[in-house]
N, C-alpha and C positions, 0 to 999 in steps of 0.2 A: 503493499499498499505506499501511496504516496504520503508527503508529509500535510502536504492540504487536504486529503481525505484522513487523515489520521487526527488532524486537529478539527476538523467540521464532527468527525464521530464523537470527539471527546468533548467539545461544548454542547451537541445534542444530547448527548446522554446525561449532562451535569442538569441540564436544562429539561429534559423531557424524562427517560426514564428515573434519574436520581430525586428528581423531586416527587414522581409518582411516589415512590417510594417512602420516601418521607413525609409526605402528606398523608398516605394511606397509613402509616404505623403511629405518625406523630401522637394520635390521641390516647394511642392505646398502653404504654405503659404508667402514664399518672391519670388512667381514667377515673379509679376510687377517688382523688383530691379534685380533679375539675368536677365530677358530678356535685361533689362536696361545695365547690364552690358556686356552682349553678343555684343550688338550694338555698345557700348562706346569702345569697344576693337577692333572691327573690324573698326571702323570709325579712332582711333588711328594710327592702322597700314596701312591700305590702303584708308585714303581720304573719304571713302563712308559710305551712311546712309542706312544700308539693309530696303528694304521695308516691309510693315505687310505681305505679304505673304511668304518671305523667311524668316522672322523671326519667322514665326507661325510654318514652317517646320522644322527650326534648332529646334525650341523648342521642337517640336513632336521626331524630333532624340534624344534629350537628354532623354526624358521620356521614349523611347522606347529602349532604353540603358536598362534600368533594365530586361525586358523578354528578349533581344537577348540575354545577359549575361547569364541569366539566363538559357535558353534553351541549351547553349553550356555549363554549369556547368550541368547541369541533365543528359546529354549524356555522359560527362565525370565522374560523379559519379559511374556507375557500374563497371568500371574499377578501379577507386579509392577505393571504396569500398573493392573489392576483391584484391586488392594490398598491401592497407595499413589497411586493417580493419574497423569496421566503428568508432573504436576510434581513431583512427588515422587519419583515413579524416575528423572527427572531427575537430581534432586539428590544422593540415594542413589548412582546410579551414578557420579556425577562424583567420587563420595569414595573408591571403589575404583581411579581412575586412580591417587591421591597414591603410596598404598604401592605400585603397581607400578613408577613411576618410578624411586622412591626406591630400590628393592630392585636393581633394574637398575643403576642407576647407583653403588651402594654393593657391586656383585659382585666388582668387582676389588681396590679395597683389603681386602675382607672374604677373598679367593682363592678364593671359592667361586663356581662355574660354575652350580650349583644356583639361586643368586638370581636370576640371567638366566630361568631358566625360571619359577620363583614369579613373579616380577615381570611378564614377559611373559603369564602366564595371568592374573593381575590385572587389568593393563591393558586386555587382549582381551577379558575376560569384560564387564567396564563397555562396553566399544565394541558388543558383541553385544547389548547390553540397550538401548541407545541407539539402534542400528540401527533395529531394530524402533519404539520410543519415537518417532523422529524422523519416520518413515516415517507410523507413523499420526495423531501431531498436526498436523502439516503439513495434513493432507489432511481431517482434521476442522476445521479452523480457517480455512485459506486459500479465499479467492472462488475460484468455479470459472474465473475469466478470467485470475487470475496463478497457480493450483495447479502448473502444470508449471514455469513458471520458478521458484517455492519449492523444489519439489523437486529442479530441477535445479542450485539451490546447495550441494546437496550434495557432487556432483561437482567442483565450484569449489573449494569449502574442502577437497578431498581433494587437489585439485592443490596449493592452497598449502602444507597440511600435508606433501605429499611435497617441495614444494621447499624449504623451509625446511629440512626433514632432510636434503637434499641440501646444502643451502649451507651448515650446519652439519658437514658430512660432509667438506668440505674442512680444514678448520683441527682436526677431530679425529680424521681418520684416521691416527692413528698408533698408538704402543704403548704412551701412558700419558696419552693424552688421550680415548681414545674412550669411558670410561665418561660423561664430560659430555656427552654426546651427548642421552641421557636425560631430562638436567635441565630444560632451558627448557620441558618441558610442564607444570610444576607451575603457575608464575604464570596460564599460560592457564585453568585448569582451576577455580581460586580464581576469576578473571575472571568465568568462565560460572555459578559458582554464583550470583553475585550478578545477574546477566543473572535468573537463572529468576526470583530473589524477585520482579521487577519485572512479569511476566507474571501472568494469570490460568490457570488449568487448562482444561484443554480442557471444552468445554461437555458432550459426550457423556461424558466422565471424570466430571463432576458428576453429569450423571442416572443414570449407571451405576451410581455411588457413595451418593447420595443423596438422588436425585430431586428437589435443591433446585430450579424452575422459574425461579425469580428471578433465582437468582445465574448460572444456566446462560444466561439471557437476557442481563444483564451483562457475562459474558465473551465470548458471539457477538459482541454489541453492538462490544466493547472490539477485538476483531479487526477488524471488518467496516468500522467508522467512521461507525455509524450510530447514532441513537437505539433505545434499548432496546425503545421500541412500535413500531419500524419493521415495515410489512408481510411483508420478507424475514427479518427474523428470526422474526416467527411462524412463517413457512411451513418456516425451516430447523430450527426447535425442535421441530416436530410431527413431523416425519420422524424428528429423531435420538431424539426421546422413544419413538416406536414402534420405532426400530430399536434402542434401548436394551432396550426390553420384550422382543422378540424374541430378543435377544442372550442374556439373562439366561434363558431358556426354552430355549437351543438351543445350549449352550456347545458338548453334549456331542455332541451332533448335526453341531454344526460341525466337529470335530475328527475324528470317524469317517466322514462319508460324501462331505465336500466334496472329499477327494485317492486317495478310493476307487474304482479302477477297475472294481470287481467289484459283483455285485449287480443286482437289479432297480430301475432308475431312473425316474421321473417326467419328463417332457422338460423341466420346467422345473430339475430336477436334474440333467438331461444337459447344460443349456446352462450351467450355474454350475459344471460340473466340467471343462468345457472351458475354461472363461474362465480357471480357476484353474489349469488344467494348462499354459494357454498362457503363465501368468506365471512357472511354473516354468520351460517351456522358453527364456524372454525371459532369468531370470535365470542359466541355465546355459550360455545361448548367450555370455554375457559369459564366465564364466569359461574357457571353451573358445577362445576368441578368443588366449589367452595374455596380455593385455595386463596384466592383476594379476601374473600367476607373472612374466613378461618383467619387469616393473618391479622386482619383489622383488629379482631376481636380474641385474640388467640390468649390475652393474659385473661378474659372472661371465661372462655372454653376452659381452660387449664385450671384456673382457680374455682370456678362455680360450679362446672360438670366432672372435671376429671377430681376435682379436690386436692390438688396441689393447694400448699401456702401461697401468700400472695408474693412472696420473696421467690420461692420456687416457680412460680406461675413466671414472673419476670425473668428468672433467670434461664428456664426452658426455651423463652421466646428470645432470648439473647443467643443462645446457643445453637436453636434453629436457624437465626439470622447470617448467625457465622458460617455454618454450614453450607447457606444458600448461594453463598461465594463461589466455592468451587463448583456447586452444581448447575451454575448458571453458565458456567465457562465450559460445558460439555457439549451447547450445541455453536457457541463461537467458534470451535475448534472441528467440531463434527459434521454442524448442519448442512455442509455443502458437499460433504464426503460420504455420509450416511444415507441424507434426503430429509426431507420433510414430514412424509407419510410415517415414518418408522417413529422418530420421537413423538410424535402425535398420537399414535394408535397405541404404544407400549405405555405411554404416560398416561392414557384414560384406563388400561388396563390394571397399572396399578392401583390408580385413583378410587375404581370402584373396588376393590380387595381391601384398601386400605380404610374407606370409608364405612365397611361392613365390620372391621375388626374394630374401629374405633367405635360404633355404634353397642357393639356386642361386649367389648370392654368397660365402656361407663355403665351399662345395665348390670353387668356382674356385680360391679363395684369395688373398692380399693384395692382389692386381692391384684386387680389387674391395672393398676393405675400405670405402671412402667409400660404396658401394652398399647394402653391410650395414647401418652405421651408419643411413643415409637411412630404409631402410626397416626398420628395427629400430623407430626413433623414428615413422614412419608407424603402426605399428600402434598405439603409446602414445597418438598425439596424436588420430587418429582415431576411438578408441573412445572417449576424454574427450568429444571434440564431438558423438557418436551412441549407441552402446548402452549405453556405460557408464552416461552420465549417464542416459539415458530408464529403462534396468533396474532403477533406484533406486525410483521409483514406478509405473512402467509396471502391474507387476501389482496393486498396491492400487488403479487405477483399474478393473480389472475384475469385483473383487469386491462385493456388497452391502454396505453399511454394518454391517449387523446381524452381519456375519462377519468382518469386518476384521483385527481385533485377531487373533483367532485365526490367521487366514487368513495375516498377514502374517508371523506367528512361524514357520507351517510352512513358507511360500515361503522366508524366510532360512534355515532350517533344511537345507532341500534347496542351496540355493545355497552355503551352508557346508560341506555334506557333499562336494558336488563341490570345493569349492576345496581342502579337507583331501586329497583324493584328488592331485587335479592338481600342486598344490604341493609335497606330500610326494615324490612319485614324478618329479618333474621333474629335480632337483638331481641325484641318483644316475644319474638315467638318464643326462642330459645328459653325466656325467661318462665313461659308459662307451660310449655309442652318437654322441656328439656331435652335428652338427646333425640328425642324423635323428629326435631328439628335438620336431624342430618338429612332425614328423608329427601328433603328439597334438593339436597346435591347427589345423593346415589340414583333416584330414580332417573333425572335428565340426563347423569352420566353415563347410565348402561345406553340410553337412546343413542344418544351422540357418537357413542362409541361405535355403535352397528351403522351411524348413518356416515361417519366420518372412513371409518375403513372400508364401506364399500363404495365411495362416491368421490373421495378427496383425491384428486390427480396428485402427481409428481411432480414438484415447480424448480429442483435443483440444477441447474448449469442448463437451463429450458428458457426461453425467451418466452413471452406471455403468447405468442402467436404460436409455438407450438403446443404448450397447454390448451390452449382453446382448441386446436386440432385434435388433441388427445379427448377432450369432451366430447366433439362433434363427433368421435368414432365410436363413444361409450351410447351414446344417445344415435348413433345410427342414419347420424345425417350428412348428405355429403356435401360438405362446405369445406373450405380451406382458407386460412387465415394467413399462409405462408407464403 
């Protein structure tokens, strides 16, 4: 990889995956003290103490601010990327992180739990925009031979973000220091802004916004590490220019028909639609493994359901975060060698088995406490090495580049809507029915395992047109995209 693609990957990882891991985990270690703070401020203002049911609902709303704001950001991303370019969008969204983290830290001294909600919304809004921007930018600039590894780095950086947050949670999980857990994010945001200034914008973005072919040529040459007049630059730019022209004339069409399951369709449209819906299925499948929700509520699950001590639950969460680092490196080194399908399929198989063991061990009781911790860890770790990493970029490899930006934005929106429903429902449901709440992950995981195993094509080292040809053959349609 060239220096430019490495700098771009690091900057996108810090502003994308790292932020996502940090935001998803930041409320988890000190959740007992944040809940107490919310209750205290309500009592100070209104002289009432919230019931457990009301407090659980408020806590779920605070957690769900992340996917709610993310989905707003993901739908804004397509417009922002076209208006400001990939580079400009990345820098603008970095600026959103700063007030988000500062307001979260100041909520305690200001005695305002509302600042937690506003801060989390702004922080998550920026992350939602960057989630789309990072996926599109990497796909547009990374050579095919390393595209999977560059995409998988997002999951690795998310594991780093979660680990840093869990590590800070050990000293900061008390009644007075918990606001400081939000603060370390600010210096990293400033570093990211500096890194983005060092790399050129995406060549596709340059062509979309101004059509400056020489500037686009220089940009792509810098990312590929070749001379601007190299044959591969001409070949790629001709494709990008054609796709940019198609995209400018088909924005509405791309939004209106690509995910529309109704209406009369040509064979080519049917193939692209199936590819898009398979992308949706992969993203939603990851949500329903429970890996995200269980990671966000790891202390609760281990403390309340598995009956570890609070200190023990936080320690196990930290250990899992440490172990996630090497597991997220598996797809970085092997996703382009082994392929996407084996990682997705086998991670789902292990997830189903682990969910069954987790349910049984919690039902049996404390005698199987260790088994519950191991199965819980397995769900998080195997998805970090498999479906969790691949789902970040797999859908983008199924869609023609002329539709990529809008399609990725919509795909991310589907994922976020599902995440909102799952993460909002899990905590109050788990408080009512306990371990049986795991069935909301087990049943869908079995169904998605069958679907993905049977229908998802391999995309490793293949162009999107070759992938679409594969889908057409599976559907017995006589169309060709190559």
